[in-house]
N, C-alpha and C positions, 0 to 999 in steps of 0.2 A: 405278601407279597414281600421281598426282605428291605432292609433298611437300605443295606448298601452290599454291592457285589462286584468281585473284583475277576476280570478272565483274563486268563494267558500274559497276567502281568509280567513284566519284566523289567529291571532298572542296570543300567549300565553307567559309571562315571568313567568317561574317556574309554582307554583299553580295558579297564576290570569289570567284569560281569558280577553284579551283586546277587543277584536273583532272576529266575527265570521261569514261565510256566505256572506260576502262581493263579490258581483258582480257588476263591473263598467266597464267603456269603456269610452275611451278619443278619441273623433275624432279628424279629421285634423282640425287646425282654432278654435277648442274650447276655451271658456273662462269659465273655472270653479273654484267656489271659494268652499272649503271644513271648514265648520263650525260646531261648538261644544264647550261645555265645556272643560276646563281644565282637562286632563286625561282620555279624551274621547279615544285617540289613533290617534290624527290626525297627528303628526310628525311621528308615527310608521307606517303609511299607506304609507306617502310620500317616507321612508327611503325602503319601500320594492319596489316602484316603479322605486327609482333612483338604487336599484340594491345593496344597502348598506347594507340589511340585506335579511333575507329569511323567507318567511310565516310559520308559524307551519304546516299549509294547506292549499292547494288550489296551484295555480300558477299564476304568472304575464307573460303573454305574450308581445313579444315587436316586432312592426311592422321591419322587414329585412331594416338595415341601418340606423335607426331611430337615430338622434341624441338629448340627453339629457343635459339638463342643471340644476344644482340642487344648489338652496341655502338654507344653514340652518339656522337656527335661530341665531345662534353664528357663524362667518365663521373663519374656521382655513386656514389661507391662509398662504402659507410657498413660499418664494420667496426671492432669493439672490440679485433682480434687484431693481429698481425704480418702481415707480408706473407707470410712462410713458412706460417702458420697459414691464410692465405686461400687460398694456392694448393692447403694441403691438403683445401678443403671440396669440389674437386672429385673427390676420391677418397674420400668419405664411406663409402659401401657397401664399398669394398676394406678400409677401414681397420677398420671394423664386424667383417667378416671375421677381418681380423688378429687383432683383440683375441678372437675367439672362438677363435682357434687358439691364442692363449696360454692362454688359459684353460683349454683343452683337454689343452695341453701339461704346465699345473700338475697336471691331473688324472691324468695318467701315471703321477705319481711314487706313486699308491696303487695296488698292486698290484692289488688287488681287483677296480679298475675300469678297468685298463690295457686288457683285450680290448675292453670295450665302448664305450671312448673312442677306442681305435684304430680301430675302424671307421666312426666320426663323421670320425675325423682324417685318415686317408687321403685321401678323395673332396674334404673341404673344401679341404686343402690342395693337390691336383692342380687345382683350379679357382682357386685363389687365383692360384696360379703362372701358368694359361694367362691370368688377367686381366692380368697384369703388377704381381702383388703384390710382385715382389721388385725391380723396377725403376722405379716410380713416383714414387720422390724422385730418382732421376738426372734422370728426365723432367722434375720441377720445374726442377732446376738449369740443365738444357738450354735451357727456355721463359725464364727470368729471365734468363739468361744472353744469350740471343739477342736479347730485349727489354731489353737494357741496362741489368739491374738488378746491381749490386755485390754479390759474398758479404757483405759486412759490411751491405748495408741489408737481409736476409735478416729480418733480428730488428727491424727498425723498424714502430712501430705505423702501420698504416694511416692513421689520421686525422691524422697529421703528415705524411703524404706531399704532394707539390704536386700541382695539379691534372692536368698532364703524367702523373705518375708514377702517379696513379691511374687515368686511362686506361689506361696500359699495363699495369698491374696487373690490371685486368679484362678487358684484352685477353687477356693470360697464363692468367686464370683459366677463360676461354671455350674457349681452344685447348685444355686441358686437361681441360676437361669432353666434349670430342667431341662435340656437337649433331649431330643429322639435318641442320639448315640454320644455317649461320651467317650472322648479317645484319651488314655492318660497315660504319658511316658514317664514313668518312675515317679509315680503319686506319692510315695512314702519318703522320698528324699526331703530331709528339712522337717520331717517330724519326729516327734518322740512317740512312746509308746502309747501313752494315752491318746494321742491324736491320731495314730494309725490305726488303733482299737475304733475310735470313733468314727474314723472314715470307713472301717470295716462295717460298721452296723448300718451308715449311711447308707452305702451301696446294696448292702442286702435288704433294706427296706424300699430302694426306690424301685419305681416302674419301668424306667428307659432301659436301654441297652448301653453295655459298657465293653469297650476292649482296652485291655490294661497290659502294658510292658512292666515288669517289675521284679527286682531281684530278691526281692522279700517272697521267700517260700512260703511260709507262716500265711500273709496276708493273701498269697494266690490258693492256698487251700481254704481260705475264708469265703474268698467272692468268688471265685472261677467255676464254672461248670462244664467248662470246653477250655482245652487245651491245644493252640498252635505252636507246634515247634517247628522253629525256621532254623535249617542247617543243610550245608552244602548247597545252598542254593534254591533250596525247595520247602515248602510248608506241607507239614504232616498235622492232621487233626486227630485228637483224642478225646473220649470222651470221660468227664469227671473232672475232680480237682487235680491239685498239683500231685498230691499222694498217689491218686489211681493213675496219673500218666505215667509217674516213676514205674509203677509196677507193668504197665499196659509197653512200655518202653522197652524195658528188660525182656518182655516174652516175644516183643516184635524183633528185637535184635537177634535173640537168641534163635528165633523160627527162621530168619534170614539167613544166619550162618548155617542153619541146618539145610536148609534148602541148598544154598551155594556149593558145602562141603558134599553133597549128594550130587550136583552137577558136575563138579569136578574131579569126584572119583567116576562119574559116567565116562567123561572125556577121555580120563586116563586107561578107563577099561577098551573104551573102543580104539583109542591110537595105539595099543597093545595088539591087539587083534590083527590090527590093519599090517602092522610091522611085521607080524608073525605070517601072514597069509597071504601079502600082495605078489609073492612070487611062487607061491605055492598053489595046491588044487582049488583052495579057495579065492583065487583071484579076485572074480566077478562081484563075490559077495564083499570081499574087501573094499574094491571101487566104488561099491554102492555107498558101503557105511564111510567111505572118507567124504561122497560125495553129500551125505546127510550131515556129517561131521563139518564141513565147510558152510553149508547152510547155517547150521544153528549157531556157528562160531561168529560169521558174517552179522547174521543177526542179532547177535550179542554186542558188538561194537557200535551199533544206533542204541543209544540209551535214551532212554523215556524216562523223564523225570520223575513221573508216579509210577514207574514200575521199577523196582529193584531185588526182585525175585530171584535172579541169576547173577549179582552182584555181589561180591565181599562187601560187608559190612565198613563204611568206612570208619575210620578213627579219628576222633576229635584230637585238636592239639589242644590239650590242657596241661598246666604247671605240673612238675613231679615233685613234689615237696616231701622232705623227710625232717622231722625234729625230732633227733635225739639227744640223751643225755647221759654221760657215763660218771655222773658225779652223784651221789645221794644226800640230800639232805637231811637235816634232823627233822624230826616228826612233827614238831610244832613249827608253823613256816612263817605265818601272821599272828601278832596278837598285838591288841589294843586295850587302853584304858581309859576311861573317861576322857575319850576323844573329842576335839572339836577341831573341824576342817574350815578353813576359810582363807581370807587375803591378810597377809603381815600388816601389808601398808596401810588400810584403814580399820584394820580388826573387825572386820565385816566375818561373821560366823556364817556359813553357808548351811551346817547341820553339824548335830551332837549325834555320836555313836554310842551304843551299849559296847560292853567288851566284847572284843571279837575275836576269835578264834579259827584259824582256819588249818587244818591237818594236811599232812603230806599227802598226796595225790589226790585230794581235793580239786575240786573246781567251785569257785563262788563267782555267780553273776551278779553283778552290781549295777541294778535298774534304775530309773528315774526320768524325771524331765528334763531336758535340756537347760543349762546353766543350774542346776539343783548343785553341782560340785562333783559330779563323779572322777573327771580328770584332775580336778585339784587333789581327791583323796590319792590317785594316783600317784602323784607328784608328791603328795606329801609321803608314802609309802617308800619313795627314792630317795627322801631327804633332801627335794631340791626346793620344797616350800615345809617350813617347820609348822607343826600343829599350834592351833590359838590354846590350846588346853590339853592336857593329858599327855600321854606317850605311846609312841609306836615302836614295836619291838619284831624284828627278823628274825627267822631260826637260824641256827649255826648252818655251815659248811653251804650257804646257798651262793647259787651264781644265777643274778636277775636277769631276765631278757623282756626289752621294754618295747612294743608297737605302739606308736603314736599315732592317734587318730590324724593329725594333720602333719605326718610324716616329717616332723621338726627335726629327727634325728638324719635327715638326709642333707648332704650340703648340694644347695643348688648349683653350685659351680663344679661339682665333680661328675665325671660320666659314671653309667652304670657299672662300667668297667672298675671303675676308681673307687665306688662305693664298696664293692666285694674285696677289693686290696686294702681297705682301711680296716676289716674284721678280720682278714686271713691273707698271707702272702702266699702266692703260688704262682707257677706259669700262667703266661698269658692263655696257651692253649686250654689248660684245664680251667681256668675262669672262665672262659669262652664256652665251655662246653657245660659249665656250671649254671650258667646264666641262660643257655639254650634249655634247661631244665624248668625255668620260668619266661620262656616264651620270648626271649631278646636274644638273635638270631642276626648274622651279618653285620651290617654298620649298625643296627640298634645298640650295639653295646656302646658305641662311643656317644651316644646322646647324653646332653647334660640332661640333669636332672630338673633342671629348670623349664624345658621343654616337653618331658614327659607327661601324659595325661595322668589322672588320679587313679587310675586302674595300674597303669604301668608304675606309677612310685608306689604303689602298695605290693606290687610284685617284687620291686627292687629292696622293699622293706623285709619283706617274708624273707627274701633270699639272705638278707643279712642275719636276721634272726636265727633261720636254721644252722648258720655257720657257727654260731655262737655258744653253742652246747648248755643252755641255762636249763637251771632245773625248776626254778619260777618263771613263769610267764605273766607280764603284766601285760594285757590285750585292750586296748582301748578302740572300739569300733574295727577290727581286723577284718571284717569283710565287706565295708564301704568300698564301692567302685569294682568290687570283683563280680564278675559275670557268675549264674549260677554252678556252670560246672568246677568253676576255681574255688565256689564256697563249700561243694559238695567235698573236693578233695582236703581242703584245709580242715573241715568237720571230722573226717575220718583220719586225719593224721594227729589231731587233736585228741581225740578218743583215744589213738593208741600212745598219747604222750605219757611216760612214765613217771614226771615231775608234778609239780601242782599249776594251777593256773586261777588267775582272776582277772572276771570277764567283764569288760562294759561294752554292752552290746544291744542293740534293738532287735536284733535277728532272733526271733523268738524260737525259730528251728535248731539253729546252733545253742541257744542256751537249754531249749528243752532236750538237747541229745546231751549236754555235757555237764549242766549245773548239778551239783548235789548238794548246794546251798542258795539261796534267794536273798540278796541285801537289796533290799527296797528302799530307796529315797522318796520321801514324800514331805513336804511342807517342815523340811527345816530338820527331820528327824531321819534315822537309819533303823529299819526293823529287820530283823533275821527271820529267815523262814528255813527250817532244814528240810530239804526235800529238792524235787525237781522242779520245773516249771509249769508241768501240768498238774501236779501235786498244790503248788500254790495257787493254780487258778481254781482249781476245784475247791480251796478252803476259802478262798474270795467267795466265790459261789455260796456257799454253805452260810459264810456270815452274812451276807446281804440276804439270804432266806429268812435268816432266823432276825434279822432286823425288820421285816415286812411285817409280820405278824401285830409287833410291838406299835407300829404306825396306826394299825387299824384297830387297836383298842378302843379309842373315842372314834367316832365316825367322823369319815372326813365330809365337807361339804357336798362332794359329787353323791356320798352315799345318802348324806341328809336329803337331796334333790330326788333320788332314785325313791326312798321311802314317802317321799310326799307324792307318787303319781298314782293318780287315782286307779281303783280296779273297775270302776264304771265302764260300761260302755262308751263309744267315742260319740261325740255330739252329731258325726254323720250318721250313725246308725241311730239316735235318738230322732231324729226328723225325715228318715227315710221313709216311714209309714206316715201320710198327713191325717188319717183317722185317728191311728193311735195317740199322734201329738194333741188332737183337740180333746180327746178325752181325759189326757194326763197331762192338761198346759199347767195348772198350778203346781203339780208334783215337779214338773221340768224345770218352772221358772225356780223354785224352791231349790233344785241340786244346781241348777244355774248359778243362781247369788252366792251358795256354798262354795261352787267351784272356782267363781270368779275371787272370792275372796281367797281360796288357797293358792290361786295361781299369782295374786298381788304379792304375796308374802314369798312365794317360792321365787319369782322374778327379783323381789327386793334383796333377799338372800344372795341369789346368782349375781347380782350386780355389785354387792358387796363382797362378794368372793373376788370377782375381777380385780375391783381396786386393789384388794389383798394380794393376788397375783403379782400383779402388774410391780408393786411394793418390793415384793419378795424376788422378783426377777431382775429388778435393779441390784438389789443389795445380793444378789448371787455372782453377780462379777464373773472370774473365770473358772469357776467351778462347774466344768463340763457337764457332769452327772446331774447337778442341781437345777440346772439350767434348763437341761433336756426335760428331767421330769416335770419341772414348773410348767414350761412351754406345753408340754403334752395336757397338763390338769387344765391349761389355759385354754387349750382349743377346743377341750371337751366341756369345759363348764360354758366358753361359748356359744357353741352348738345346741347346749340345752337351754339356753338362754333366748338363743332364736327361735327354737321349737316352741318354747312357753309363749313367748309374745306373740308368734302368731297365733297359736291356739286363743291366748288372750283377746287378740284383734279379731277372731272369728266371732266367740261367746259375745263379745262384748257389742257387736255391729247391731243397729237400733232394731233391723229387722227382724232379729231374734226376738 
């Protein structure tokens, strides 16, 4: 049975129909991405599934006992506790069991109660261990580290966290709760590249089902195996990831257009025959064809949302963007020497850069964690912030266009129309026509910037940028708040741009298509890689593979434990034949003593390794990769220790 099923779902707000006739099903273990333009109803559909809204028509059925976790775009997380305490709520049952174990341990101190208490303690302790009772705090650290929380933030009250931090905190708690179905609305918002990649890996290793709305195409390629396209009030399903969906969508639209054109040609041919023969010898045939044609066209007026074979494919309303420049710059566009970037007020250095050189018509992608100094670097190039050391040189004959992440170049008191006039004087009608290419029609052009959504402000900023005729574009997260169709158009336009681009972005799809250099910021240092994003990731993978054998040069504690496993038959096989056991009693006793001695040494080594791993985990701090690696080793060593303890208890029992 499916975890969740939606039947004939419709949603309307007042007179506005958002979608209708939606039939969908989410099976166990599903990896579904819901895509479509802004305003198509994606968030509304998620809220129906989460039970936060009721459909205008149809119904949502959830499997009995199914546990759902829902992450809205902007989380409203209310808690009086700290960040760490909020994460602990995901393990309420486990912690209650832990408290009971502590109570039983205290009761064992009374010899009169020991035997009775021990009967309860053993099974409870075993279940506690199976449920992860000895590793849930490590898991919390892995999740918080993966989502870019520093250890010093664990003790912060949730109520003082920023909006983005609260969203990340809620995402972390949902991941730790491990529901049957995880519904995520823009989960990569507020995450940098490292955190997004960590989340991808988490989802790919997770056993539950997930339904994702995201504008991050690369993320969808890595996590989704089914795509639901929501457009024109209906949902169409495609098999595969986002790249597979693009191919299938184009094939489907081409097939739909071909069928529509064939139908139109048939109708035109029939109408021509009817006109020529209605008053002639073939009147009867003409009248018969007219009746059949009328039935056909009448049937076509009743539109089945799931059947659009006879309808012309609808064109989506997308921005119409052109980025032209008629001014050729010099060949050497951006150069730096011994550069240190940071804040002038406190002289804090954010990062040091090697000597950089960006040539004309190249695109450099500047990547790195939030707060590393990417935006500060752009403002240093613009001479808004002086370098703390070294120099920046921009090439000759440059006209710079800057797209600010926070759109601070927009005046909140101006209307969209006035923002266009601030770049170029033109007749009002021409300006309105121009804004219509960016989906501002009617009275929308008179809205003040202060009341526009993030996506609308982004479109105004792009409209201004396109008018400037720049030949060097400094773009700070240009795809933020843009829906996927708009991202695709921007990507195509920038690909055709004849100037030079410095791109700050988390959009790996965009980076992979445009970048000729990767400038990577990490730990206060900028490193340059000459090549595309895919080549950069391949190089990182090769470097990681080269490091692994070096780590294995000296045996790890895990390999040492494996080497100590005996090749002899198990204790169960030794005692399965009573007669054989009697004949070889002395031999068995010697083997048992030898094995017990080896087990005791192994157990001591494993216990010591757990102590070392605990210490290493504390020291790892926010190093996500190291925390994950150490956590995995901790779980393996802990499992090995549990198995060896069980074997020791069996062999050391008095009746053996």
